[in-house]
C-alpha positions in Angstrom: 132.9 108.0 102.1 131.3 104.9 103.5 128.7 107.0 105.3 127.7 108.8 102.1 127.5 105.5 100.3 125.3 104.2 103.1 122.9 107.1 102.6 122.8 107.1 98.8 122.8 103.3 98.3 124.9 101.0 96.1 126.3 101.9 92.7 123.4 100.6 90.7 120.8 102.4 92.9 122.8 105.7 92.6 122.9 105.4 88.8 119.2 104.5 88.5 118.1 107.4 90.7 120.4 110.0 89.0 119.1 108.8 85.6 115.5 109.4 86.7 116.4 112.7 88.3 117.8 114.0 85.0 114.9 112.5 82.9 112.1 113.6 85.2 113.5 117.1 85.5 113.9 117.3 81.8 110.2 116.6 81.2 109.2 119.2 83.9 111.5 121.8 82.4 110.1 121.2 78.9 106.6 121.6 80.4 107.5 125.0 81.9 109.7 126.5 79.2 108.0 125.1 76.1 104.3 125.1 77.1 103.7 127.2 80.2 105.9 130.3 80.0 105.4 131.1 76.3 101.6 131.0 76.7 101.5 133.0 79.9 100.5 130.1 82.0 101.5 129.7 85.6 102.6 126.5 87.4 102.3 125.1 90.9 104.9 124.8 93.6 108.3 126.5 93.6 108.5 126.3 89.8 105.3 128.2 89.7 106.6 130.9 92.1 109.7 131.1 90.0 107.6 131.7 86.9 105.7 134.5 88.7 109.0 136.1 89.7 110.3 135.8 86.1 107.1 137.5 84.7 107.5 140.4 87.2 111.3 140.8 87.3 112.9 138.9 84.4 114.9 136.9 87.0 115.4 133.4 85.5 113.1 130.8 87.0 116.0 128.5 87.8 117.6 131.0 90.1 114.4 131.6 92.0 113.7 127.8 92.3 117.1 127.3 94.0 116.6 130.1 96.5 113.1 129.1 97.5 114.0 125.5 97.9 116.5 126.1 100.8 114.0 126.7 103.6 111.7 123.9 102.4 114.6 121.4 102.8 115.0 122.6 106.4 111.3 121.8 106.9 111.6 118.2 105.7 115.0 117.4 107.3 113.7 116.0 110.6 110.6 114.2 109.1 111.6 112.5 105.9 113.9 109.7 104.9 117.4 111.2 104.6 118.1 109.3 101.4 115.0 110.9 99.9 116.1 114.4 101.0 119.7 114.0 99.7 118.4 113.0 96.3 115.8 115.8 96.4 118.6 118.3 97.0 120.6 116.9 94.0 117.4 117.1 92.0 116.9 120.7 93.0 120.3 121.6 91.4 119.5 119.6 88.3 116.1 121.1 87.9 117.4 124.7 88.3 120.2 123.9 85.8 117.9 122.4 83.1 115.4 125.1 83.6 118.1 127.7 82.9 119.6 125.8 80.0 116.2 125.4 78.2 114.7 128.8 79.0 114.7 129.8 75.2 113.3 126.6 73.9 109.8 128.2 73.6 111.2 130.5 70.8 112.4 127.4 68.8 109.2 125.4 69.0 106.1 127.7 69.1 102.9 126.3 70.6 100.6 129.2 70.1 97.5 127.6 71.6 96.8 128.0 75.3 94.5 124.9 75.5 97.0 122.6 73.9 99.8 124.1 76.1 97.7 123.4 79.2 97.0 119.8 78.2 100.4 118.8 77.0 102.3 120.9 79.6 100.3 119.1 82.3 101.1 115.7 80.8 104.8 116.4 80.5 104.9 117.8 84.0 103.0 114.8 85.4 105.3 112.3 83.6 108.4 114.0 84.9 107.2 114.1 88.5 105.7 110.6 88.4 109.0 109.1 87.1 110.9 110.7 90.0 108.4 109.7 92.7 108.1 106.2 91.3 111.9 105.8 91.8 112.1 107.3 95.3 113.3 110.8 94.2 111.6 114.1 93.7 112.1 117.6 92.3 112.5 119.3 95.6 110.4 122.2 96.5 106.7 121.5 97.2 107.3 117.8 96.3 109.0 117.7 99.7 105.9 119.2 101.3 103.8 116.6 99.5 106.1 113.9 100.8 105.6 115.2 104.4 101.8 115.2 103.9 102.1 111.6 102.7 104.2 110.6 105.7 102.0 112.4 108.2 98.5 112.1 106.7 98.9 109.2 104.2 97.7 111.6 101.5 98.3 110.7 97.8 101.2 112.8 96.4 99.1 114.2 93.6 96.3 115.2 95.9 98.7 116.9 98.4 100.4 118.8 95.6 97.0 119.8 94.1 95.8 121.2 97.4 99.0 123.2 98.1 99.3 124.6 94.6 95.6 125.6 94.3 96.3 128.2 96.9 99.3 129.5 95.0 97.4 129.7 91.7 94.4 131.4 93.4 96.7 134.1 94.7 98.5 134.5 91.4 95.1 135.0 89.6 95.0 138.3 91.5 98.1 139.4 89.6 97.6 137.9 86.2 93.8 137.5 85.9 91.5 134.5 86.3 91.8 133.1 82.7 95.5 132.1 82.9 94.8 130.8 86.4 91.9 128.6 85.2 94.0 127.1 82.4 96.8 126.5 84.9 94.5 124.7 87.3 93.4 122.5 84.4 97.1 121.8 83.5 97.8 121.0 87.2 94.9 118.6 87.5 96.0 116.7 84.4 99.6 116.7 85.6 98.8 115.3 89.1 96.4 112.7 87.6 99.3 111.6 85.3 101.7 111.7 88.3 99.6 109.3 90.4 99.2 107.0 87.4 102.9 106.9 86.6 103.9 106.6 90.3 101.5 103.7 90.9 102.1 102.1 87.5 99.9 100.1 85.3 100.2 97.1 87.5 97.9 98.3 90.3 97.6 96.4 93.6 94.3 94.7 94.4 92.8 93.5 97.6 90.9 90.2 97.3 88.4 88.6 99.7 87.1 85.1 99.0 84.4 83.2 100.9 84.6 79.6 100.0 83.7 76.1 101.4 87.1 75.0 100.0 89.2 77.7 101.5 92.1 75.4 102.5 92.5 74.0 99.0 92.1 77.5 97.4 94.6 79.0 99.8 97.1 76.3 98.9 96.6 77.0 95.2 97.2 80.7 95.7 100.4 80.1 97.6 101.8 77.5 95.1 100.7 78.9 91.8 100.7 82.7 92.5 103.4 82.8 95.2 101.3 85.2 97.2 100.7 85.0 100.9 97.1 84.6 102.2 95.5 85.3 105.5 92.5 83.2 106.7 89.9 85.2 108.7 87.3 83.5 110.8 83.7 84.2 109.6 80.2 83.0 110.1 77.3 82.9 107.6 74.6 85.3 108.6 71.8 83.0 107.2 73.3 79.5 107.8 75.3 80.3 111.0 78.0 78.1 109.6 81.6 79.0 110.4 83.8 79.6 107.4 87.4 80.6 106.6 87.6 83.9 104.6 90.6 84.2 102.4 92.2 87.7 102.4 95.2 88.5 100.1 96.8 91.3 98.0 97.7 90.8 94.4 98.8 92.9 91.4 96.2 93.5 88.6 98.2 91.2 86.3 97.6 88.3 88.7 93.8 88.8 89.0 93.0 86.8 85.8 95.0 83.8 87.1 93.3 84.1 90.5 89.9 83.9 88.8 90.9 80.8 87.0 92.0 79.2 90.2 88.8 80.1 91.9 86.7 78.7 89.1 88.7 75.4 89.1 88.6 74.9 92.9 85.2 76.4 93.8 83.0 77.9 91.1 80.4 78.9 93.8 82.9 80.9 95.8 82.0 84.6 96.7 84.8 86.8 95.4 85.3 90.6 95.8 88.2 92.6 94.3 89.0 96.3 94.9 91.9 98.7 94.3 94.5 99.5 96.9 96.1 102.9 97.3 99.4 101.7 98.9 100.9 98.4 100.0 103.9 97.9 102.2 105.3 94.5 102.7 107.1 91.6 101.1 106.7 91.4 97.4 105.5 95.0 97.0 107.4 98.2 96.4 106.9 101.2 98.6 107.9 104.8 97.8 111.0 105.8 99.8 110.2 108.9 101.8 
């Protein structure tokens, strides 16, 4: 019992992760059963393969999803965080169950417009996957493959999924025609853009480089008023040949406005550059658990 608890985390963490597993998979199931399947659209990943099997054989998508997930978990077992995989396995059961339970929802709420179905299906799917990845869980299936690509190649989850699933959709176009495949690729692109936005959140991390003659005073202000660590890099002016300390630090987007105020107060002539960061690992920043 203690070993299981050690893998899954404490009580609060378990409740939080299970909540987002149910919520995220609910959004993804609605995307498939309300928007994709009734309009003849496909989907990426194991869910997409399940839709193809359902079109061809009438076997429920949920059953196919469960069967196809098993070998994928064997692939990720030796590479990924065990906690991530255990929750992914739980998520696989939940996703299969919700898919099966909501399979007739398309007959209750008819969305008879393939363009709207592509857009809103992509948004719902992206929100569902993003909520799960943001909280260290996933849907199983090709999400595990994307997590492997992130671990090995540091590839964005949305980008990894898009690459893998484009191959599946391209092959499925041979069976169902190019038009559904094109709409599906549009839905997937929207979904994975939403996924990355939800996973990263609105408070995006920023890297900051400041060249100032008052670097020590400015560093102290950042440490005290923003509670962020700074690194002083040694630099030399190319024109003046004067040695200077260059301030390097990472902040959230919400802290940038306060940083600009500090820079203007301490050294209005400072040279300041700010750019987005894809991922940050370290004290004060949250990293996806894979």
